[in-house]
C-alpha positions in Angstrom: 102.7 122.4 101.9 105.1 124.9 100.5 105.2 125.3 96.7 107.7 127.2 94.6 106.4 128.3 91.2 108.2 130.8 88.9 109.8 132.6 91.9 106.6 132.7 94.0 106.5 131.0 97.4 103.1 130.2 98.8 101.4 127.6 101.0 98.3 125.6 100.3 96.1 124.0 102.9 92.8 122.1 102.7 89.8 124.4 103.1 86.6 122.5 102.4 85.0 119.7 100.5 81.5 120.3 99.0 79.0 117.7 98.2 75.6 117.9 96.5 72.8 116.1 98.2 69.2 115.3 97.4 67.8 115.9 100.9 69.6 118.5 103.0 67.9 117.5 106.3 68.6 113.8 105.9 72.2 114.4 104.9 72.8 116.9 107.7 71.4 114.6 110.3 73.8 111.9 109.0 76.9 114.1 109.3 75.8 115.4 112.7 74.5 112.2 114.4 76.4 109.4 112.6 79.7 111.0 111.6 79.7 113.3 114.7 80.7 116.5 112.8 80.0 119.8 114.5 77.8 122.2 112.5 79.4 125.6 112.0 78.1 129.0 110.7 77.1 128.9 107.0 78.7 132.1 105.9 76.8 132.0 102.6 73.5 132.4 104.5 71.9 130.3 101.8 69.1 128.1 103.2 70.0 125.1 100.9 73.6 124.9 102.3 74.9 123.7 105.7 78.6 123.7 106.9 80.3 121.2 109.2 83.7 121.5 110.8 86.4 119.0 109.8 89.4 120.1 111.8 90.7 123.5 112.8 90.5 125.2 109.4 88.5 122.8 107.1 84.9 122.2 106.5 82.3 120.0 104.7 79.8 122.0 102.7 76.5 120.1 102.2 74.5 121.6 99.4 71.0 120.6 98.5 70.5 119.9 94.8 68.0 117.3 93.8 69.4 117.1 90.3 72.8 115.7 91.5 74.3 112.6 90.1 77.3 110.8 91.6 79.4 107.9 90.3 79.5 104.9 92.6 83.3 104.6 92.7 84.8 103.7 96.0 88.2 105.0 95.0 86.7 108.5 95.0 86.0 109.1 98.6 86.2 111.4 101.6 88.7 110.0 104.2 88.4 110.8 107.9 90.5 109.4 110.8 89.7 108.5 114.4 91.8 107.3 117.3 89.1 104.8 118.2 87.9 102.8 115.1 86.4 100.1 117.2 84.3 102.6 119.0 83.2 104.2 115.7 82.3 100.7 114.4 80.2 100.0 117.5 78.4 103.3 116.9 77.7 102.4 113.3 76.3 99.0 114.3 74.1 100.6 117.0 72.6 102.8 114.3 72.3 100.0 111.7 74.7 101.7 109.3 76.3 99.3 106.8 80.1 99.4 106.4 82.6 97.3 104.6 86.3 97.0 104.0 88.1 98.0 100.8 87.6 94.6 99.1 83.8 94.9 99.9 83.5 92.4 102.8 80.7 93.7 105.0 81.1 94.4 108.7 84.9 94.1 108.8 88.1 96.2 108.5 91.2 95.8 106.5 94.7 97.2 106.7 95.9 99.5 104.0 99.4 98.7 102.5 100.8 101.2 105.0 99.3 99.2 107.9 96.5 101.6 108.7 93.2 99.9 109.6 90.2 101.2 107.7 86.5 100.8 106.8 84.2 102.3 104.2 80.6 103.4 104.4 78.2 105.5 102.3 76.3 108.6 103.2 72.6 108.8 102.4 73.4 110.1 98.9 75.9 107.3 98.0 79.1 109.2 98.7 81.9 106.8 99.9 83.6 107.7 103.2 86.7 106.0 104.5 87.3 106.0 108.2 90.7 105.0 109.4 93.1 104.9 112.4 95.8 107.0 110.7 
C-alpha cells in the first residue's frame, strides 16, 4: 500500500495482531494445534508472550493478561484464509470445535457478498476468527 502525505511517500504493511488472553498455554495450544499456526521466536523474551507466524512478515502476538475483557462482537474479528475450507471444517469437527456462519447458524458456511465462502469460530478467550476461501 503506497501512501502520499504532504510530499512523503511510504508503504505500510501488516506487521502483527496482538491479543490478550487469560491462559497463555491454552490459547497457544489452540493457535498451534487447531489453527495450525507456526510458533516463531518471541523477540521480547517475555515469558507471558508467545508469537505465531501469519504469513511471510506478519505475526500473532498472544499475551497473557488475566485482567483482559473483550467485547463479544462478531464484526470485530481476525480473518484468515485457506485454500481448503472443507478440510479445515473437517479438522474442527474432529476436534469438537464449534463454528458457525455469519448469520449464526451452527456447523455451516455462508458466502460473503463477494462470493467468498466463510465460517466463524471463537478462540478459548472468545475472540472471533473468520476463516474463508479468499
